[in-house]
C-alpha positions in Angstrom: 0.0 0.0 0.0 1.4 3.4 -0.9 1.5 5.9 1.9 2.8 9.4 2.0 5.5 10.3 4.4 3.3 13.0 5.9 0.5 10.6 6.6 2.7 8.0 8.1 4.4 10.5 10.4 1.0 12.0 11.4 -0.1 8.6 12.5 3.1 7.8 14.3 2.7 10.9 16.4 -0.4 9.4 18.0 1.3 6.3 19.1 4.7 7.8 20.0 5.7 7.6 23.6 6.4 11.3 23.7 3.9 13.6 21.9 3.9 17.4 22.3 0.4 18.6 22.8 -1.4 21.8 23.8 -4.6 23.0 25.3 -5.3 26.5 24.0 -7.0 27.5 27.2 -4.3 26.2 29.5 -1.1 27.8 28.6 0.9 25.8 31.1 0.5 22.7 28.9 2.0 24.4 25.8 5.1 22.3 25.1 4.0 19.7 27.6 4.8 16.0 27.2 2.3 13.1 26.9 3.6 10.2 29.0 1.3 7.2 28.4 -2.1 8.8 28.9 -1.1 11.5 31.3 -0.3 15.0 30.0 2.4 16.7 32.1 2.7 20.5 32.1 5.8 21.8 30.6 7.3 22.6 33.9 6.9 19.0 35.1 7.9 17.4 31.8 10.9 15.1 32.3 12.5 16.5 29.2 12.2 19.8 27.3 10.9 20.0 23.8 14.3 21.0 22.5 16.0 18.2 24.3 13.5 15.7 23.0 14.0 17.0 19.5 17.7 16.7 19.8 17.4 13.1 21.0 14.8 12.2 18.5 16.6 13.6 15.5 19.9 12.0 16.5 18.5 8.7 15.0 20.1 8.1 11.6 16.9 6.6 10.0 14.8 9.8 10.2 13.5 11.1 6.9 13.6 14.8 6.1 9.9 15.0 6.6 10.1 13.8 10.2 13.0 16.2 11.0 11.0 19.1 9.6 8.0 18.1 11.7 10.0 18.0 14.8 11.4 21.4 14.1 7.8 22.7 13.9 6.8 21.0 17.1 9.7 22.5 19.0 9.4 25.9 17.5 9.8 28.9 19.8 6.7 30.4 18.1 4.0 29.3 20.5 1.1 30.0 18.1 2.7 28.0 15.4 3.3 25.1 17.7 -0.2 25.2 19.1 -1.7 25.1 15.6 0.6 22.2 14.6 -0.3 20.1 17.6 -4.0 20.9 17.3 -4.1 19.7 13.7 -2.1 16.5 14.4 -4.3 15.7 17.5 -7.5 16.2 15.5 -6.4 13.7 12.9 -6.2 10.9 15.4 -9.0 11.9 17.7 -11.0 8.8 18.6 -13.3 7.5 21.3 -11.7 5.5 24.2 -11.2 2.0 23.1 -10.9 2.7 19.4 -8.4 0.4 17.9 -5.2 1.4 16.1 -6.4 0.1 12.8 -9.4 2.5 12.9 -7.1 5.3 13.9 -4.7 4.6 11.1 -7.6 4.7 8.6 -8.6 8.1 9.8 -5.0 9.3 9.7 -4.5 8.0 6.2 -7.7 9.7 5.0 -6.5 13.0 6.4 -3.1 12.8 4.9 -3.6 15.1 2.0 -5.1 18.0 4.1 -2.4 17.5 6.7 0.4 17.8 4.1 -1.1 20.9 2.5 -2.2 22.8 5.6 0.1 21.8 8.3 3.7 21.3 7.1 3.9 23.8 4.2 7.0 24.3 2.1 9.5 22.6 4.4 7.8 19.2 4.0 7.0 19.8 0.3 10.7 19.9 -0.2 11.3 16.8 1.9 8.6 14.9 0.0 10.6 15.3 -3.2 13.0 12.7 -2.0 11.3 9.3 -2.7 14.2 7.1 -1.3 13.0 6.2 2.1 15.8 3.7 2.5 18.6 6.1 1.3 20.9 6.5 4.2 22.6 9.4 2.4 26.2 10.2 2.0 28.9 7.9 0.9 29.0 4.1 1.3 30.9 2.4 4.0 34.1 0.7 2.9 32.5 -2.7 3.4 29.4 -1.9 1.4 31.4 -0.6 -1.5 33.6 -3.7 -1.4 30.6 -6.0 -1.5 29.0 -4.1 -4.4 32.3 -4.0 -6.3 32.7 -7.8 -6.0 29.2 -8.4 -7.1 29.6 -6.0 -9.9 32.7 -7.9 -11.0 30.9 -11.2 -11.0 28.0 -9.8 -13.0 30.5 -8.5 -15.6 32.0 -12.0 -15.8 28.6 -13.6 -16.0 27.4 -11.2 -18.7 30.5 -12.2 -20.7 29.8 -15.9 -20.5 26.0 -15.4 -21.1 26.8 -13.3 -24.1 28.7 -16.3 -25.6 25.7 -18.6 -25.0 23.4 -16.0 -26.4 25.4 -15.4 -29.6 25.2 -19.1 -30.5 22.0 -20.3 -28.9 19.8 -17.3 -27.9 16.9 -15.4 -29.5 18.6 -12.9 -31.8 18.0 -9.2 -31.5 20.0 -6.0 -30.8 18.6 -5.4 -27.2 22.0 -5.6 -25.4 24.5 -6.4 -28.1 24.6 -6.6 -31.9 22.9 -9.8 -33.1 25.1 -12.4 -34.7 22.5 -14.6 -36.3 23.1 -17.5 -33.9 24.1 -21.1 -34.7 21.1 -23.0 -35.9 22.4 -26.5 -35.0 23.4 -25.6 -31.5 20.2 -23.7 -31.0 18.2 -26.7 -32.2 20.1 -29.1 -29.9 19.2 -26.9 -27.0 15.5 -27.2 -27.7 15.7 -30.8 -26.7 15.9 -29.4 -23.1 13.0 -27.0 -23.8 11.4 -25.4 -26.8 11.9 -21.9 -25.3 15.5 -22.3 -24.5 16.6 -19.5 -27.0 14.3 -17.0 -25.3 15.4 -18.0 -21.8 19.0 -17.6 -22.8 18.3 -14.2 -24.2 16.5 -13.0 -21.1 19.1 -14.4 -18.7 21.8 -12.6 -20.7 19.8 -9.4 -20.6 19.4 -9.7 -16.8 23.2 -10.1 -16.2 24.0 -7.0 -18.3 21.4 -5.0 -16.4 22.9 -6.1 -13.0 26.4 -5.2 -14.0 25.4 -1.8 -15.4 23.3 -1.0 -12.3 25.9 -1.9 -9.7 28.6 0.1 -11.4 26.3 3.1 -11.8 25.2 2.9 -8.2 28.8 2.8 -6.9 29.7 5.8 -9.1 26.6 7.7 -7.8 28.0 7.3 -4.3 31.5 8.4 -5.2 32.9 4.9 -4.7 35.9 3.8 -7.0 35.0 1.6 -9.9 38.5 1.1 -11.3 38.5 -2.7 -11.1 35.1 -2.8 -12.8 36.3 -0.5 -15.5 39.3 -2.9 -16.1 37.0 -5.9 -16.3 34.6 -4.2 -18.6 37.3 -2.9 -20.9 39.5 -4.8 -23.3 42.5 -5.5 -21.1 41.4 -8.9 -19.9 39.2 -9.9 -22.9 41.9 -12.0 -24.4 40.4 -15.5 -24.5 39.5 -16.7 -28.0 36.0 -18.1 -27.5 34.1 -19.9 -30.3 35.0 -19.8 -34.0 31.7 -21.6 -35.0 29.1 -19.9 -37.1 27.1 -17.4 -35.0 30.0 -16.3 -32.8 31.1 -12.7 -33.0 34.7 -13.8 -32.7 35.6 -11.1 -30.2 37.9 -11.6 -27.2 36.4 -13.0 -24.0 36.8 -12.9 -20.3 35.6 -16.4 -19.7 36.3 -19.8 -21.2 33.3 -22.1 -22.1 35.3 -24.7 -23.9 37.2 -26.5 -21.0 34.6 -26.7 -18.2 34.7 -29.1 -15.2 31.1 -28.7 -13.8 30.1 -29.6 -10.3 26.5 -30.8 -10.6 26.2 -31.5 -6.8 23.8 -28.6 -6.7 21.2 -31.0 -8.0 21.3 -33.4 -5.1 22.0 -30.6 -2.5 18.5 -29.1 -3.1 16.9 -32.6 -3.1 18.5 -33.8 0.1 16.3 -33.4 3.2 18.9 -34.5 5.7 22.0 -32.4 5.0 22.8 -28.7 4.7 26.3 -27.6 3.5 26.2 -24.9 6.2 25.7 -27.5 9.0 27.5 -30.4 7.2 30.6 -28.9 5.6 32.2 -32.3 5.3 29.3 -34.1 3.6 29.7 -34.9 -0.1 26.6 -34.4 -2.2 26.3 -36.7 -5.2 26.7 -35.6 -8.8 23.8 -35.5 -11.2 25.9 -36.1 -14.3 28.6 -38.8 -14.4 31.9 -37.5 -15.7 31.0 -33.8 -16.0 32.9 -32.9 -12.8 36.2 -34.4 -14.1 38.0 -33.6 -17.3 37.4 -30.6 -19.5 34.1 -30.3 -21.4 32.9 -27.8 -24.1 29.5 -26.1 -23.5 29.6 -24.3 -26.8 30.7 -25.5 -30.3 34.3 -24.5 -30.6 34.2 -24.5 -34.4 32.1 -25.9 -37.1 33.8 -29.2 -36.5 31.6 -29.6 -33.5 28.4 -29.2 -35.6 29.6 -31.4 -38.5 27.2 -34.0 -39.6 24.2 -32.2 -38.0 20.9 -31.3 -39.6 17.9 -29.6 -38.0 16.1 -32.1 -35.9 18.9 -34.6 -36.3 21.9 -33.5 -34.3 24.8 -35.7 -33.5 25.3 -37.1 -30.0 28.4 -35.0 -29.7 26.6 -31.7 -30.3 23.8 -32.9 -28.0 26.4 -33.6 -25.3 27.7 -30.0 -25.7 24.1 -28.6 -25.5 23.3 -30.7 -22.4 26.6 -29.7 -20.8 25.5 -26.1 -21.3 22.1 -26.8 -19.7 23.7 -28.0 -16.5 26.3 -25.2 -16.6 23.5 -22.6 -16.8 22.1 -24.0 -13.5 25.6 -24.2 -11.9 26.3 -20.5 -12.6 23.0 -19.2 -11.4 23.0 -21.4 -8.3 26.1 -19.5 -7.3 24.4 -16.2 -7.3 21.4 -17.8 -5.7 23.5 -18.3 -2.6 26.0 -15.4 -2.8 23.5 -12.5 -2.6 21.8 -13.6 0.7 25.2 -14.6 2.1 26.7 -11.2 1.5 23.5 -9.3 2.4 24.2 -10.3 6.0 27.4 -8.1 5.9 26.0 -4.8 4.5 25.3 -1.7 6.7 23.2 0.5 4.4 19.5 -0.2 4.2 19.6 0.8 0.5 22.5 -1.6 -0.2 20.6 -4.3 1.6 17.6 -3.5 -0.6 19.8 -3.9 -3.7 21.1 -7.3 -2.7 17.6 -8.5 -1.7 16.2 -7.3 -5.0 18.9 -8.7 -7.4 19.4 -11.9 -5.5 16.0 -13.4 -6.1 16.4 -13.0 -9.8 19.3 -15.3 -9.6 17.1 -17.8 -7.8 14.5 -17.5 -10.6 17.2 -18.2 -13.1 18.5 -21.2 -11.2 15.0 -22.6 -10.8 14.4 -22.3 -14.6 17.7 -23.9 -15.6 17.6 -26.9 -13.3 14.1 -27.7 -14.5 15.3 -27.6 -18.1 18.6 -29.5 -17.5 16.6 -32.5 -16.2 15.2 -33.0 -19.7 18.5 -34.2 -21.1 18.2 -37.5 -23.0 20.5 -40.5 -22.3 23.8 -40.6 -24.1 27.5 -41.0 -23.6 30.1 -38.9 -25.5 33.9 -38.6 -25.5 35.2 -35.3 -26.7 37.6 -35.7 -29.6 39.9 -32.9 -28.4 39.9 -33.1 -24.6 39.2 -36.8 -24.5 36.8 -36.2 -21.6 33.8 -38.6 -21.4 30.4 -37.6 -20.1 27.3 -39.8 -19.5 23.8 -38.2 -19.3 21.2 -40.4 -17.7 17.4 -40.1 -18.0 16.6 -38.3 -14.8 12.9 -38.3 -15.5 12.5 -42.1 -14.8 13.4 -44.6 -12.1 15.6 -42.3 -10.1 15.9 -41.8 -6.3 14.5 -38.6 -4.9 18.0 -37.0 -4.8 18.1 -37.3 -8.6 14.5 -37.1 -9.6 14.2 -34.4 -12.3 10.8 -33.0 -11.4 11.7 -32.3 -7.8 12.8 -28.8 -8.5 11.5 -27.2 -5.3 14.0 -27.0 -2.5 13.4 -29.9 -0.1 13.1 -28.9 3.6 16.4 -29.5 5.3 18.0 -28.7 8.7 18.6 -24.9 9.0 20.6 -23.0 11.6 20.5 -25.9 14.0 19.0 -29.4 14.1 17.0 -28.4 17.1 14.6 -26.6 14.8 12.1 -28.2 12.3 13.4 -28.7 8.8 12.8 -25.7 6.5 12.8 -25.2 2.7 15.7 -22.7 2.2 18.4 -21.5 -0.1 21.6 -23.2 0.8 24.3 -22.5 1.6 23.9 -19.0 3.0 26.6 -18.9 5.7 28.4 -15.5 5.3 32.0 -16.4 6.3 34.2 -16.6 3.3 31.2 -16.5 0.9 32.8 -14.2 -1.7 36.0 -16.2 -2.0 34.1 -19.5 -2.1 32.0 -18.2 -5.0 35.1 -17.1 -6.9 36.9 -20.4 -6.3 33.9 -22.2 -7.6 34.2 -20.3 -10.8 37.9 -21.0 -10.9 37.4 -24.8 -10.4 34.7 -24.7 -13.1 37.4 -23.8 -15.6 35.9 -20.5 -16.5 39.2 -18.7 -16.3 41.5 -21.1 -18.0 43.9 -19.0 -20.1 43.5 -15.8 -18.0 46.5 -13.8 -16.8 48.0 -13.7 -13.3 47.0 -10.1 -13.1 43.4 -11.0 -13.7 43.5 -13.6 -10.9 45.0 -11.1 -8.5 42.4 -8.5 -9.3 39.4 -10.8 -8.7 40.9 -12.4 -5.6 41.5 -9.0 -4.1 37.9 -8.0 -4.8 36.7 -11.2 -3.1 38.9 -10.8 -0.1 37.7 -7.2 0.4 34.1 -8.3 0.2 34.7 -11.0 2.8 36.3 -8.5 5.1 33.2 -6.3 5.2 31.4 -6.0 8.5 27.9 -4.8 9.2 27.9 -1.5 11.0 25.8 -2.2 14.1 25.6 1.5 15.1 
């Protein structure tokens, strides 16, 4: 429900422990204080209006509207203060026993008149600021470090997703020049779902938007973005990428041709007895045999990988590449699915918290989509002719235990925080200690950065370490 700041504050005055009130025919109560239901004269009030205002406005969370109101309520102009308090009191006037919900309704109904007649130009200026959660000023060092690290990962993700989109996504010029796609790779992906091309397009678009927003927000707060500028530039875009039809052929940050994919996310979300936060030594099973060892391509490296294919009749080799991509999609998004809530526990600013709580769930939506589609892979075994790595995809839709069953895509309830509590359906892991470095090391182990420079590794490691050192300001 949308509520104006003026209305909310008018209502809050009625339930505040200390409210300045007046009785026009009893001057000794002007500037008095309401304690519970007893109105004390000003001379008996335990604190003066000015002292109360100073104490009240010392709180960091106050909006400009509230501060302006308190200035009026503690004005040295007795007539001004009497009129202010009279109007505020009238808004909430109710018979004894009236409940707060009824009062709030009255307060909301009177909001427009209150704003126009009571607060005047000072609150009109305050109302121009719509960011109730903007703490103002610059970011804490920790918040900036967290946003920089997340911004870096979003740049890296946008790079890998752009490669998937060029070859297998719906082609348009929404976030990058269309390349025409690779028809055979795109068709092989439709085995997983007929809308895969659109899903790939939309996930790519989302990652570009995340990267652009985080950088712009940091810049708006005067926080350095040097590392993000380096990643977004050409310095580290040196990896060759695909040479198959549909690829732009430009340099890349990430390598999708030598992946070693951990598919234990599949069983982790289907296991109702173990949580990686509570059972760090437990080994969750793999969903795909062989994909977590060796080096596997998730995109066609050249037209050699699509040789012998026709639409509707792709080779098992190209199918294996497409299915590898399907599980890789889920692996990548599962990382963000955990990372955002893990780092959210370390931020100090309410607005930064809002950013993490708003972007994080989109990663969860991506993950949910991709693990659903990956489960449609058809049975096959393929040995890559270049890396010699072998992968076997089983039919996960039939005759599987619950930890592998394809249609169990909702997180199974599992122990959370402590086994003394009932099991709960949750994102896991969400422990905050070392979360940034763990996410980065997951990408490294995945093979995403094979071929990158030492300078690149030092840059992203420093960003992760800085994010992990952030501490929430408890002040």
